DSSP file (Angstrom, degrees, kcal/mol; ACC not computed):
  #  RESIDUE AA STRUCTURE BP1 BP2  ACC     N-H-->O    O-->H-N    N-H-->O    O-->H-N    TCO  KAPPA ALPHA  PHI   PSI    X-CA   Y-CA   Z-CA
    1    1 A M     >        0   0    0      0, 0.0     4,-1.8     0, 0.0     5,-0.2   0.000 360.0 360.0 360.0 -47.1   71.0   55.6    8.7
    2    2 A K  H  >  +     0   0    0      1,-0.2     4,-2.3     2,-0.2     5,-0.2   0.783 360.0  58.2 -66.6 -26.0   73.4   57.0    6.1
    3    3 A K  H  > S+     0   0    0      2,-0.2     4,-2.8     1,-0.2     5,-0.3   0.904 105.1  51.8 -64.7 -42.0   72.1   54.7    3.4
    4    4 A W  H  > S+     0   0    0      2,-0.2     4,-2.6     1,-0.2    -2,-0.2   0.899 111.4  45.1 -55.0 -43.2   68.7   56.1    3.9
    5    5 A I  H  X S+     0   0    0     -4,-1.8     4,-2.5     2,-0.2    -2,-0.2   0.932 114.8  48.8 -74.1 -42.2   69.8   59.6    3.6
    6    6 A F  H  X S+     0   0    0     -4,-2.3     4,-2.3     2,-0.2    -2,-0.2   0.935 114.7  44.7 -57.0 -49.1   72.0   58.7    0.5
    7    7 A F  H  X S+     0   0    0     -4,-2.8     4,-3.0     2,-0.2    -2,-0.2   0.939 112.3  52.3 -68.5 -42.7   69.1   56.8   -1.3
    8    8 A S  H  X S+     0   0    0     -4,-2.6     4,-2.3    -5,-0.3    -1,-0.2   0.904 112.1  46.2 -60.3 -38.7   66.6   59.6   -0.4
    9    9 A I  H  X S+     0   0    0     -4,-2.5     4,-1.8     2,-0.2    -1,-0.2   0.877 112.9  49.2 -69.9 -34.0   69.0   62.2   -1.9
   10   10 A L  H  X S+     0   0    0     -4,-2.3     4,-2.1     2,-0.2    -2,-0.2   0.860 111.4  49.7 -71.7 -35.8   69.6   60.0   -5.0
   11   11 A I  H  X S+     0   0    0     -4,-3.0     4,-2.6     2,-0.2    -2,-0.2   0.911 111.0  48.5 -69.0 -40.6   65.8   59.5   -5.5
   12   12 A V  H  X S+     0   0    0     -4,-2.3     4,-2.5    -5,-0.2    -2,-0.2   0.888 112.4  48.6 -65.6 -34.4   65.1   63.3   -5.2
   13   13 A I  H  X S+     0   0    0     -4,-1.8     4,-2.3     2,-0.2    -1,-0.2   0.882 111.9  50.7 -67.5 -39.8   67.9   64.1   -7.8
   14   14 A T  H  X S+     0   0    0     -4,-2.1     4,-2.4     2,-0.2    -2,-0.2   0.944 112.7  45.2 -63.2 -46.4   66.5   61.4  -10.1
   15   15 A I  H  X S+     0   0    0     -4,-2.6     4,-2.9     1,-0.2    -2,-0.2   0.936 113.5  50.5 -62.2 -46.4   63.0   62.8   -9.9
   16   16 A V  H  X S+     0   0    0     -4,-2.5     4,-2.0     1,-0.2    -1,-0.2   0.902 110.9  47.4 -50.4 -49.3   64.3   66.2  -10.4
   17   17 A G  H  X S+     0   0    0     -4,-2.3     4,-2.3     2,-0.2    -2,-0.2   0.873 111.3  52.1 -68.4 -39.7   66.3   65.2  -13.5
   18   18 A I  H  X S+     0   0    0     -4,-2.4     4,-2.7     1,-0.2     5,-0.2   0.959 110.2  48.1 -68.9 -47.0   63.3   63.4  -14.9
   19   19 A L  H  X S+     0   0    0     -4,-2.9     4,-2.5     1,-0.2    -2,-0.2   0.885 112.0  49.1 -58.9 -34.8   61.0   66.5  -14.5
   20   20 A V  H  X S+     0   0    0     -4,-2.0     4,-2.4     2,-0.2    -1,-0.2   0.910 112.0  49.1 -69.4 -39.2   63.7   68.9  -16.1
   21   21 A N  H  X S+     0   0    0     -4,-2.3     4,-2.2     2,-0.2     5,-0.2   0.950 111.9  48.6 -67.5 -45.6   64.0   66.5  -18.9
   22   22 A V  H  X S+     0   0    0     -4,-2.7     4,-2.4     1,-0.2    -2,-0.2   0.916 113.8  47.5 -42.1 -57.0   60.0   66.4  -19.3
   23   23 A Y  H  X S+     0   0    0     -4,-2.5     4,-2.0     1,-0.2    -1,-0.2   0.912 111.1  49.4 -63.6 -44.7   59.9   70.2  -19.2
   24   24 A L  H  X S+     0   0    0     -4,-2.4     4,-1.0     1,-0.2    -1,-0.2   0.877 112.1  48.8 -68.6 -37.8   62.7   70.6  -21.8
   25   25 A N  H  < S+     0   0    0     -4,-2.2    -1,-0.2     1,-0.2    -2,-0.2   0.865 109.7  53.6 -67.8 -36.3   61.1   68.1  -24.2
   26   26 A A  H  < S+     0   0    0     -4,-2.4     4,-0.4    -5,-0.2    -2,-0.2   0.860 112.6  40.5 -73.5 -31.5   57.7   69.8  -23.8
   27   27 A V  H  X S+     0   0    0     -4,-2.0     4,-2.0    -5,-0.2    -1,-0.2   0.565  94.4  86.5 -87.7  -9.2   59.0   73.3  -24.7
   28   28 A E  H  X S+     0   0    0     -4,-1.0     4,-2.4     1,-0.2     5,-0.2   0.916  87.4  49.9 -54.7 -48.1   61.3   72.1  -27.6
   29   29 A P  H  > S+     0   0    0      0, 0.0     4,-2.5     0, 0.0    -1,-0.2   0.885 111.6  48.5 -60.7 -38.5   58.6   72.2  -30.2
   30   30 A V  H  > S+     0   0    0     -4,-0.4     4,-2.4     1,-0.2    -2,-0.2   0.875 110.3  51.0 -70.5 -35.4   57.6   75.7  -29.3
   31   31 A K  H  X S+     0   0    0     -4,-2.0     4,-2.1     2,-0.2    -1,-0.2   0.895 110.8  49.1 -69.5 -40.5   61.1   76.9  -29.3
   32   32 A A  H  X S+     0   0    0     -4,-2.4     4,-2.4     2,-0.2    -2,-0.2   0.920 111.1  49.7 -63.9 -42.5   61.6   75.4  -32.8
   33   33 A A  H  X S+     0   0    0     -4,-2.5     4,-2.7    -5,-0.2     5,-0.2   0.934 110.5  50.8 -61.8 -43.9   58.3   77.0  -34.0
   34   34 A E  H  X S+     0   0    0     -4,-2.4     4,-2.7     2,-0.2    -2,-0.2   0.955 110.4  49.1 -59.5 -48.9   59.5   80.4  -32.6
   35   35 A K  H  X S+     0   0    0     -4,-2.1     4,-1.9     1,-0.2    -1,-0.2   0.854 112.7  47.2 -58.7 -40.7   62.8   80.1  -34.4
   36   36 A E  H  X S+     0   0    0     -4,-2.4     4,-2.2     2,-0.2    -1,-0.2   0.894 111.3  51.0 -63.9 -43.2   61.1   79.2  -37.6
   37   37 A A  H  X S+     0   0    0     -4,-2.7     4,-2.6     1,-0.2    -2,-0.2   0.926 110.1  49.7 -67.7 -43.3   58.6   82.1  -37.3
   38   38 A V  H  X S+     0   0    0     -4,-2.7     4,-1.9     1,-0.2    -1,-0.2   0.862 110.8  50.3 -67.6 -36.5   61.5   84.6  -36.7
   39   39 A Q  H  X S+     0   0    0     -4,-1.9     4,-1.8    -5,-0.2    -1,-0.2   0.886 113.1  45.1 -67.3 -37.3   63.3   83.3  -39.7
   40   40 A I  H  X S+     0   0    0     -4,-2.2     4,-3.1     2,-0.2     5,-0.2   0.945 112.4  51.2 -59.1 -51.4   60.3   83.7  -41.9
   41   41 A A  H  X S+     0   0    0     -4,-2.6     4,-1.9     1,-0.2     6,-0.5   0.846 110.1  49.7 -64.3 -35.3   59.5   87.1  -40.5
   42   42 A L  H  < S+     0   0    0     -4,-1.9    -1,-0.2    -5,-0.2    -2,-0.2   0.899 116.0  43.9 -67.7 -40.5   63.1   88.4  -41.2
   43   43 A K  H  < S+     0   0    0     -4,-1.8    -2,-0.2    -5,-0.2    -1,-0.2   0.944 122.0  35.9 -65.1 -47.6   63.0   87.1  -44.7
   44   44 A E  H  < S+     0   0    0     -4,-3.1     2,-0.2    -5,-0.1    -2,-0.2   0.642 119.6  35.3 -87.7 -18.7   59.5   88.3  -45.5
   45   45 A T  S  < S-     0   0    0     -4,-1.9    24,-0.0    -5,-0.2     0, 0.0  -0.747  70.1-121.8-129.6 172.2   59.5   91.7  -43.6
   46   46 A N  S    S+     0   0    0     -2,-0.2     2,-0.3     2,-0.0    24,-0.3  -0.283  73.9 119.9-105.0  42.1   61.6   94.6  -42.7
   47   47 A L        +     0   0    0     -6,-0.5     2,-0.2    22,-0.1    22,-0.2  -0.725  36.4 176.5-114.4 154.7   60.9   94.1  -39.1
   48   48 A S  E     +A   68   0A   0     20,-2.7    20,-3.0    -2,-0.3    -2,-0.0  -0.815  51.0  54.9-140.7 178.2   63.4   93.3  -36.1
   49   49 A D  E     -     0   0A   0     -2,-0.2     2,-0.2    18,-0.2    -1,-0.1   0.927  68.9-162.8  62.1  52.8   63.4   92.8  -32.3
   50   50 A F  E     +     0   0A   0     17,-0.1     2,-0.2    -3,-0.1    17,-0.2  -0.514  19.2 157.2 -70.3 135.8   60.7   90.0  -32.2
   51   51 A T  E     +A   66   0A   0     15,-2.4    15,-2.5    -2,-0.2     0, 0.0  -0.815  41.8  44.3-142.5 179.2   59.1   89.3  -28.9
   52   52 A N  E     -     0   0A   0     -2,-0.2     2,-0.1    13,-0.2    -1,-0.1   0.796  67.7-172.1  46.9  51.6   56.1   87.9  -27.3
   53   53 A F  E     +     0   0A   0     12,-0.2     2,-0.3    -3,-0.1    12,-0.2  -0.449  10.5 165.5 -70.1 139.4   55.9   84.7  -29.5
   54   54 A S  E     -A   64   0A   0     10,-1.8    10,-2.8    -2,-0.1     2,-0.4  -0.965  35.5-123.4-148.1 162.0   52.7   82.5  -29.2
   55   55 A L  E     -A   63   0A   0     -2,-0.3     2,-0.5     8,-0.2     8,-0.2  -0.910  21.6-164.0-108.2 142.1   51.1   79.9  -31.0
   56   56 A Y  E     -A   62   0A   0      6,-2.7     6,-2.8    -2,-0.4     2,-0.7  -0.983   3.3-170.7-123.6 116.2   47.4   80.5  -32.0
   57   57 A S  E     +A   61   0A   0     -2,-0.5     4,-0.2     4,-0.2     2,-0.1  -0.907  33.3 127.2-112.6 102.8   45.4   77.3  -33.1
   58   58 A G  S    S-     0   0    0      2,-1.7     3,-0.1    -2,-0.7    63,-0.1   0.045  88.0 -31.2-121.1-126.9   42.1   78.3  -34.5
   59   59 A E  S    S+     0   0    0     61,-0.4     2,-0.3     1,-0.1    62,-0.1   0.801 142.6   8.3 -68.9 -23.7   40.9   77.0  -37.9
   60   60 A E  S    S-     0   0    0     60,-0.2    -2,-1.7    -4,-0.1     2,-0.4  -0.949  95.4-100.5-144.9 161.4   44.5   76.9  -38.9
   61   61 A T  E     -A   57   0A   0     -2,-0.3    20,-3.0    -4,-0.2    21,-0.5  -0.691  37.0-172.3 -93.8 139.6   47.6   77.5  -36.7
   62   62 A Y  E     -AB  56  80A   0     -6,-2.8    -6,-2.7    -2,-0.4     2,-0.5  -0.959  24.0-133.7-129.0 141.5   49.4   80.8  -36.7
   63   63 A Y  E     -AB  55  79A   0     16,-3.0    16,-2.7    -2,-0.4     2,-0.4  -0.846  30.5-165.6 -87.8 131.8   52.7   82.0  -35.2
   64   64 A V  E     +AB  54  78A   0    -10,-2.8   -10,-1.8    -2,-0.5     2,-0.3  -0.988  18.7 146.8-120.1 126.3   51.9   85.3  -33.5
   65   65 A M  E     - B   0  77A   0     12,-2.0    12,-3.0    -2,-0.4     2,-0.4  -0.965  41.6-114.7-151.3 173.5   54.6   87.8  -32.4
   66   66 A T  E     +AB  51  76A   0    -15,-2.5   -15,-2.4    -2,-0.3     2,-0.3  -0.867  35.9 167.7-111.0 132.3   55.5   91.4  -31.9
   67   67 A G  E     - B   0  75A   0      8,-3.8     8,-3.2    -2,-0.4     2,-0.4  -0.804  27.7-119.4-133.9-175.6   58.3   93.1  -33.9
   68   68 A K  E     -AB  48  74A   0    -20,-3.0   -20,-2.7    -2,-0.3     6,-0.2  -0.993  17.7-145.5-129.9 136.4   59.5   96.6  -34.6
   69   69 A N    >   -     0   0    0      4,-1.5     3,-2.7    -2,-0.4   -22,-0.1  -0.179  44.4 -79.8 -89.3-176.8   59.8   98.4  -37.8
   70   70 A A  T 3  S+     0   0    0      1,-0.3   -23,-0.1   -24,-0.3    -1,-0.0   0.801 132.9  52.3 -56.0 -32.3   62.5  101.0  -38.9
   71   71 A K  T 3  S-     0   0    0      2,-0.1    -1,-0.3     1,-0.0    -3,-0.0   0.355 118.9-113.3 -91.3   5.5   60.8  103.8  -37.0
   72   72 A Q    <   +     0   0    0     -3,-2.7     2,-0.3     1,-0.3    -2,-0.1   0.741  67.6 147.4  68.2  27.9   60.8  101.4  -33.8
   73   73 A E        -     0   0    0      1,-0.1    -4,-1.5    18,-0.0     2,-0.4  -0.656  55.2-102.2 -87.8 150.9   56.9  101.2  -33.8
   74   74 A V  E     -B   68   0A   0     -2,-0.3    17,-3.0    -6,-0.2    18,-0.5  -0.579  40.3-176.0 -78.4 123.6   55.3   98.0  -32.7
   75   75 A V  E     -BC  67  90A   0     -8,-3.2    -8,-3.8    -2,-0.4     2,-0.4  -0.972  17.6-138.9-124.5 140.0   54.1   95.8  -35.4
   76   76 A Y  E     -BC  66  89A   0     13,-2.9    13,-2.3    -2,-0.4     2,-0.4  -0.756  18.2-156.4 -93.8 142.2   52.1   92.6  -34.9
   77   77 A V  E     -BC  65  88A   0    -12,-3.0   -12,-2.0    -2,-0.4     2,-0.4  -0.972  11.3-172.4-123.1 128.2   53.0   89.6  -37.1
   78   78 A W  E     -BC  64  87A   0      9,-2.9     9,-2.9    -2,-0.4     2,-0.5  -0.986   6.3-173.2-115.9 130.4   50.9   86.6  -38.0
   79   79 A I  E     -BC  63  86A   0    -16,-2.7   -16,-3.0    -2,-0.4     2,-0.3  -0.976  23.5-130.8-127.3 128.1   52.4   83.8  -39.9
   80   80 A N  E  >  -B   62   0A   0      5,-2.4     4,-1.5    -2,-0.5   -18,-0.2  -0.560  13.1-149.1 -75.0 127.3   50.3   80.9  -41.2
   81   81 A E  T  4 S+     0   0    0    -20,-3.0    -1,-0.2    -2,-0.3   -19,-0.1   0.859  91.8  48.2 -72.9 -31.3   52.1   77.7  -40.1
   82   82 A K  T  4 S+     0   0    0    -21,-0.5    -1,-0.2     1,-0.2   -20,-0.1   0.925 130.4  14.1 -69.1 -46.4   50.9   75.8  -43.3
   83   83 A N  T  4 S-     0   0    0      2,-0.1    -2,-0.2     0, 0.0    -1,-0.2   0.325  92.8-125.0-118.6   3.9   51.8   78.2  -46.1
   84   84 A S     <  +     0   0    0     -4,-1.5     2,-0.4     1,-0.2    -3,-0.1   0.744  48.1 167.0  50.3  28.5   54.1   80.7  -44.3
   85   85 A E        -     0   0    0     -5,-0.1    -5,-2.4     1,-0.0     2,-0.4  -0.612  26.4-141.8 -71.7 126.4   51.8   83.5  -45.4
   86   86 A V  E     -C   79   0A   0     -2,-0.4     2,-0.5    -7,-0.2    -7,-0.2  -0.781  18.7-175.1 -93.2 124.3   52.8   86.7  -43.4
   87   87 A I  E     -C   78   0A   0     -9,-2.9    -9,-2.9    -2,-0.4     2,-0.4  -0.984   8.6-172.9-116.4 121.7   50.3   89.3  -42.2
   88   88 A T  E     +C   77   0A   0     -2,-0.5     2,-0.4   -11,-0.2   -11,-0.2  -0.903   9.5 179.6-120.3 146.3   51.4   92.4  -40.5
   89   89 A R  E     -C   76   0A   0    -13,-2.3   -13,-2.9    -2,-0.4     2,-0.3  -0.965  31.4-122.3-144.9 129.3   49.7   95.2  -38.7
   90   90 A N  E >>  -C   75   0A   0     -2,-0.4     3,-2.1   -15,-0.2     4,-0.5  -0.528  24.9-134.9 -70.5 129.3   51.0   98.3  -37.1
   91   91 A A  G >4 S+     0   0    0    -17,-3.0     3,-1.7    -2,-0.3    -1,-0.2   0.895 102.8  56.7 -53.2 -46.5   49.9   98.2  -33.4
   92   92 A K  G 34 S+     0   0    0    -18,-0.5    -1,-0.3     1,-0.3     4,-0.1   0.614 101.3  56.3 -63.2 -16.6   48.8  101.9  -33.5
   93   93 A N  G <4 S+     0   0    0     -3,-2.1    -1,-0.3     2,-0.1    -2,-0.2   0.514 105.4  56.2 -98.6  -8.5   46.5  101.3  -36.4
   94   94 A G  S << S-     0   0    0     -3,-1.7    56,-0.2    -4,-0.5     2,-0.2  -0.541  95.8 -82.3-112.1-174.5   44.4   98.6  -34.7
   95   95 A I        -     0   0    0     54,-2.4    -1,-0.1    53,-0.2    -2,-0.1  -0.534  44.7-119.9 -88.5 158.2   42.4   98.4  -31.5
   96   96 A T     >  -     0   0    0     -2,-0.2     4,-1.9     1,-0.1     5,-0.2  -0.214  24.7-105.5 -82.9 171.9   44.2   97.7  -28.3
   97   97 A K  H  > S+     0   0    0      1,-0.2     4,-2.2     2,-0.2     5,-0.2   0.866 123.5  52.1 -72.9 -30.8   43.5   94.7  -25.9
   98   98 A K  H  > S+     0   0    0      2,-0.2     4,-2.1     1,-0.2    -1,-0.2   0.915 109.5  47.8 -65.4 -41.7   41.8   97.1  -23.6
   99   99 A E  H  > S+     0   0    0      2,-0.2     4,-2.2     1,-0.2    -2,-0.2   0.893 110.6  52.5 -65.0 -35.3   39.5   98.4  -26.4
  100  100 A A  H  X S+     0   0    0     -4,-1.9     4,-1.8     1,-0.2    -2,-0.2   0.944 109.9  48.3 -65.7 -46.2   38.8   94.7  -27.4
  101  101 A L  H  X S+     0   0    0     -4,-2.2     4,-2.6     1,-0.2    -1,-0.2   0.876 108.8  55.4 -62.5 -36.3   37.8   93.9  -23.6
  102  102 A N  H  X S+     0   0    0     -4,-2.1     4,-1.7     1,-0.2    -1,-0.2   0.893 105.9  51.4 -69.8 -34.9   35.5   97.1  -23.6
  103  103 A K  H  X S+     0   0    0     -4,-2.2     4,-0.8     1,-0.2    -1,-0.2   0.883 110.2  48.1 -69.5 -29.7   33.7   95.7  -26.6
  104  104 A L  H >X S+     0   0    0     -4,-1.8     4,-3.1     1,-0.2     3,-0.9   0.942 110.7  49.9 -69.0 -41.0   33.2   92.6  -24.9
  105  105 A Y  H 3< S+     0   0    0     -4,-2.6    -2,-0.2     1,-0.2    -1,-0.2   0.821 103.3  63.2 -60.3 -29.7   31.9   94.3  -21.7
  106  106 A Q  H 3< S+     0   0    0     -4,-1.7    -1,-0.2     1,-0.2    -2,-0.2   0.817 120.1  20.9 -72.3 -26.6   29.5   96.3  -23.9
  107  107 A E  H << S+     0   0    0     -3,-0.9     2,-0.2    -4,-0.8    -2,-0.2   0.725 124.9  36.4-111.4 -24.1   27.7   93.1  -24.9
  108  108 A K     <  -     0   0    0     -4,-3.1    -1,-0.1    -5,-0.2    29,-0.0  -0.750  63.9-133.8-129.0 175.6   28.4   90.4  -22.4
  109  109 A N        -     0   0    0     -2,-0.2    29,-0.5    -3,-0.1    -4,-0.1  -0.634  29.6-165.4-131.6  74.1   28.8   90.2  -18.7
  110  110 A P        -     0   0    0      0, 0.0    27,-0.3     0, 0.0     3,-0.2  -0.248  15.4-158.5 -67.2 148.2   32.0   88.0  -18.2
  111  111 A N  S    S+     0   0    0     25,-2.7     2,-0.3     1,-0.3    26,-0.2   0.809  80.6   3.5 -86.5 -45.5   32.6   86.6  -14.6
  112  112 A E  E     -D  136   0B   0     24,-1.9    24,-2.9     0, 0.0     2,-0.7  -0.960  64.5-139.2-151.7 124.0   36.4   86.0  -15.3
  113  113 A I  E     -D  135   0B   0     -2,-0.3    22,-0.2    22,-0.2     3,-0.1  -0.774  20.0-179.2 -82.9 115.5   38.6   86.8  -18.1
  114  114 A I  E     -     0   0B   0     20,-1.8     2,-0.3    -2,-0.7    21,-0.2   0.934  61.8 -10.2 -81.9 -51.1   40.9   83.9  -18.6
  115  115 A E  E     -D  134   0B   0     19,-1.8    19,-2.9     2,-0.0     2,-0.5  -0.998  45.7-161.8-152.3 147.3   43.0   85.2  -21.5
  116  116 A V  E     +D  133   0B   0     -2,-0.3     2,-0.3    17,-0.2    17,-0.2  -0.977  31.9 153.6-128.4 117.9   43.2   87.9  -24.1
  117  117 A R  E     -D  132   0B   0     15,-2.7    15,-3.6    -2,-0.5     2,-0.2  -0.986  45.5-103.1-149.1 159.0   45.4   87.2  -27.1
  118  118 A L  E     +D  131   0B   0     -2,-0.3     2,-0.3    13,-0.2    13,-0.2  -0.468  55.5 138.8 -75.6 143.6   46.0   88.0  -30.7
  119  119 A G  E     -D  130   0B   0     11,-3.3    11,-2.7    -2,-0.2     2,-0.4  -0.826  49.2 -87.4-160.9-160.6   44.9   85.4  -33.0
  120  120 A M  E     -D  129   0B   0     -2,-0.3   -61,-0.4     9,-0.2     2,-0.4  -0.954  27.0-158.2-133.0 115.7   43.0   84.9  -36.5
  121  121 A A  E     -D  128   0B   0      7,-2.7     7,-2.1    -2,-0.4     2,-0.8  -0.805  12.6-140.5-100.5 133.9   39.3   84.6  -37.0
  122  122 A R  E     +D  127   0B   0     -2,-0.4     2,-0.5     5,-0.2     5,-0.2  -0.801  27.1 173.6 -91.3 107.8   37.9   82.9  -40.1
  123  123 A I  E >  S-D  126   0B   0      3,-3.0     3,-1.1    -2,-0.8    33,-0.0  -0.972  71.3 -18.3-123.2 116.3   34.9   84.8  -41.3
  124  124 A Q  T 3  S-     0   0    0     -2,-0.5    -1,-0.2     1,-0.2     3,-0.1   0.940 127.8 -52.0  49.7  55.1   33.3   83.8  -44.6
  125  125 A K  T 3  S+     0   0    0     -3,-0.2     2,-0.4     1,-0.2    -1,-0.2   0.634 117.1 110.5  64.4  13.6   36.5   81.9  -45.7
  126  126 A T  E <   -D  123   0B   0     -3,-1.1    -3,-3.0     2,-0.0     2,-0.3  -0.985  65.5-135.5-130.5 130.0   38.7   84.9  -45.0
  127  127 A D  E     -D  122   0B   0     -2,-0.4    -5,-0.2    -5,-0.2    -7,-0.0  -0.655  26.1-171.6 -83.5 136.9   41.3   84.9  -42.1
  128  128 A R  E     -D  121   0B   0     -7,-2.1    -7,-2.7    -2,-0.3    -9,-0.1  -0.995  27.9-113.8-130.9 134.8   41.1   88.2  -40.2
  129  129 A P  E     +D  120   0B   0      0, 0.0    20,-2.4     0, 0.0    21,-0.5  -0.405  53.6 162.8 -66.6 143.0   43.6   89.3  -37.4
  130  130 A A  E     -DE 119 148B   0    -11,-2.7   -11,-3.3    18,-0.3     2,-0.5  -0.999  45.4-109.4-160.0 155.8   41.6   89.5  -34.3
  131  131 A W  E     -DE 118 147B   0     16,-3.2    16,-2.4    -2,-0.3     2,-0.6  -0.786  32.6-156.9 -85.4 126.0   41.6   89.7  -30.5
  132  132 A E  E     -DE 117 146B   0    -15,-3.6   -15,-2.7    -2,-0.5     2,-0.5  -0.946   4.6-163.0-108.9 128.2   40.3   86.4  -29.0
  133  133 A I  E     -DE 116 145B   0     12,-2.9    12,-2.0    -2,-0.6     2,-0.5  -0.937   2.0-162.4-112.3 124.9   39.0   86.8  -25.6
  134  134 A F  E     +DE 115 144B   0    -19,-2.9   -20,-1.8    -2,-0.5   -19,-1.8  -0.902  28.9 150.2-105.6 122.6   38.7   83.5  -23.5
  135  135 A Y  E     -DE 113 143B   0      8,-2.6     8,-2.8    -2,-0.5     2,-0.4  -0.984  42.9-120.5-155.2 164.4   36.3   84.0  -20.5
  136  136 A R  E     -DE 112 142B   0    -24,-2.9   -25,-2.7    -2,-0.3   -24,-1.9  -0.896  25.1-147.9-104.3 137.8   33.9   82.4  -18.0
  137  137 A N    >   -     0   0    0      4,-1.8     3,-2.4    -2,-0.4     4,-0.0  -0.415  42.1 -86.2 -93.2 177.1   30.3   83.7  -17.6
  138  138 A N  T 3  S+     0   0    0    -29,-0.5    -1,-0.0     1,-0.3    -2,-0.0   0.702 130.0  60.8 -58.8 -22.9   28.2   83.7  -14.3
  139  139 A N  T 3  S-     0   0    0      2,-0.1    -1,-0.3     1,-0.0     3,-0.1   0.394 114.9-120.6 -84.5   7.3   27.2   80.1  -15.2
  140  140 A D    <   +     0   0    0     -3,-2.4     2,-0.2     1,-0.2    -2,-0.1   0.738  66.0 141.0  58.2  31.0   30.8   79.2  -15.1
  141  141 A T        -     0   0    0      1,-0.0    -4,-1.8    20,-0.0     2,-0.3  -0.646  56.3-109.9 -98.4 158.5   30.8   78.0  -18.7
  142  142 A I  E     -E  136   0B   0     -2,-0.2    19,-3.0    -6,-0.2     2,-0.3  -0.686  40.8-178.9 -92.9 137.5   33.7   78.8  -21.1
  143  143 A N  E     -E  135   0B   0     -8,-2.8    -8,-2.6    -2,-0.3     2,-0.4  -0.993  18.6-148.8-140.4 150.0   33.1   81.3  -23.8
  144  144 A Y  E     -EF 134 158B   0     14,-2.4    14,-2.7    -2,-0.3     2,-0.5  -0.914  10.7-174.0-110.6 139.3   35.1   82.9  -26.8
  145  145 A Y  E     -EF 133 157B   0    -12,-2.0   -12,-2.9    -2,-0.4     2,-0.5  -0.995   9.0-156.7-134.4 131.0   34.6   86.4  -28.1
  146  146 A Y  E     -EF 132 156B   0     10,-3.0     9,-2.5    -2,-0.5    10,-0.9  -0.925   6.2-170.2-108.4 131.4   36.4   87.7  -31.2
  147  147 A V  E     -EF 131 154B   0    -16,-2.4   -16,-3.2    -2,-0.5     2,-0.3  -0.981  30.0-116.8-123.9 138.8   37.1   91.3  -32.1
  148  148 A D  E  >  -E  130   0B   0      5,-2.5     4,-1.6    -2,-0.4   -18,-0.3  -0.475  20.0-146.8 -68.3 123.0   38.3   92.4  -35.4
  149  149 A F  T  4 S+     0   0    0    -20,-2.4   -54,-2.4    -2,-0.3   -19,-0.2   0.883  93.9  43.6 -61.0 -38.4   41.8   94.0  -34.9
  150  150 A D  T  4 S+     0   0    0    -21,-0.5    -1,-0.2   -56,-0.2   -20,-0.1   0.901 129.8  20.6 -78.3 -36.6   41.4   96.5  -37.7
  151  151 A T  T  4 S-     0   0    0      2,-0.1    -2,-0.2   -57,-0.0    -1,-0.1   0.606  88.8-129.1-112.2 -13.2   37.9   97.7  -37.1
  152  152 A G     <  +     0   0    0     -4,-1.6     2,-0.2     1,-0.3    -3,-0.1   0.633  59.4 142.8  78.7  13.8   37.1   96.8  -33.5
  153  153 A E        -     0   0    0      1,-0.1    -5,-2.5    -5,-0.1    -1,-0.3  -0.611  62.0-104.0 -87.1 148.7   33.7   95.0  -34.6
  154  154 A K  E     -F  147   0B   0     -2,-0.2    -7,-0.2    -7,-0.2     3,-0.1  -0.540  36.9-176.7 -66.3 131.4   32.6   91.9  -33.0
  155  155 A L  E     -     0   0B   0     -9,-2.5     2,-0.3     1,-0.4    -1,-0.2   0.787  59.7 -32.7 -99.6 -43.3   33.3   89.1  -35.5
  156  156 A R  E     -F  146   0B   0    -10,-0.9   -10,-3.0   -33,-0.0    -1,-0.4  -0.974  46.9-143.3-170.1 161.0   31.8   86.2  -33.6
  157  157 A A  E     -F  145   0B   0     -2,-0.3     2,-0.5   -12,-0.2   -12,-0.2  -0.985   3.6-160.2-131.0 142.3   31.1   84.7  -30.2
  158  158 A I  E     -F  144   0B   0    -14,-2.7   -14,-2.4    -2,-0.4     2,-0.4  -0.984  27.3-168.2-116.4 120.8   31.2   81.1  -29.1
  159  159 A D        +     0   0    0     -2,-0.5   -16,-0.2   -16,-0.2   -17,-0.1  -0.848  45.2   8.4-121.4 148.7   29.1   80.8  -25.9
  160  160 A N              0   0    0     -2,-0.4    -1,-0.2     1,-0.1   -17,-0.2   0.879 360.0 360.0  61.6  47.5   28.5   78.1  -23.2
  161  161 A L              0   0    0    -19,-3.0   -18,-0.1    -3,-0.2    -1,-0.1   0.496 360.0 360.0 -81.5 360.0   31.0   75.5  -23.9
């Protein structure tokens, strides 16, 4: 009986160890990207206190994060993964997440909002900071809706995927 308990504990410890290893290997590339993005932003901008890092994969991959300027105002930062081009926007000068959602609700009737995040929309070969809204409609299909961060205008919609 003691052997069964010992082997059961050993199996559980082994499984937990494997799962922890898989998790750490999975998040390692994201952590490396975040570290690289912060280094680029520190070098190219006068911002600090970087938070809310995310990867945005659209036509190109962007690192997106929040920083603060010398006045402690919130500034959004987009960094192109390929060429390290940095785009910054003061949060107070653009539309909010709530305003982007209101724009969606004016035109569409989403059943479930899955995610709203900052990204980059390519319109006429120009990348523009945008809110990307990922939602399901009443037909249970996946949809994307892009709202220009600067102007609040609809940039494009991808429906019924």
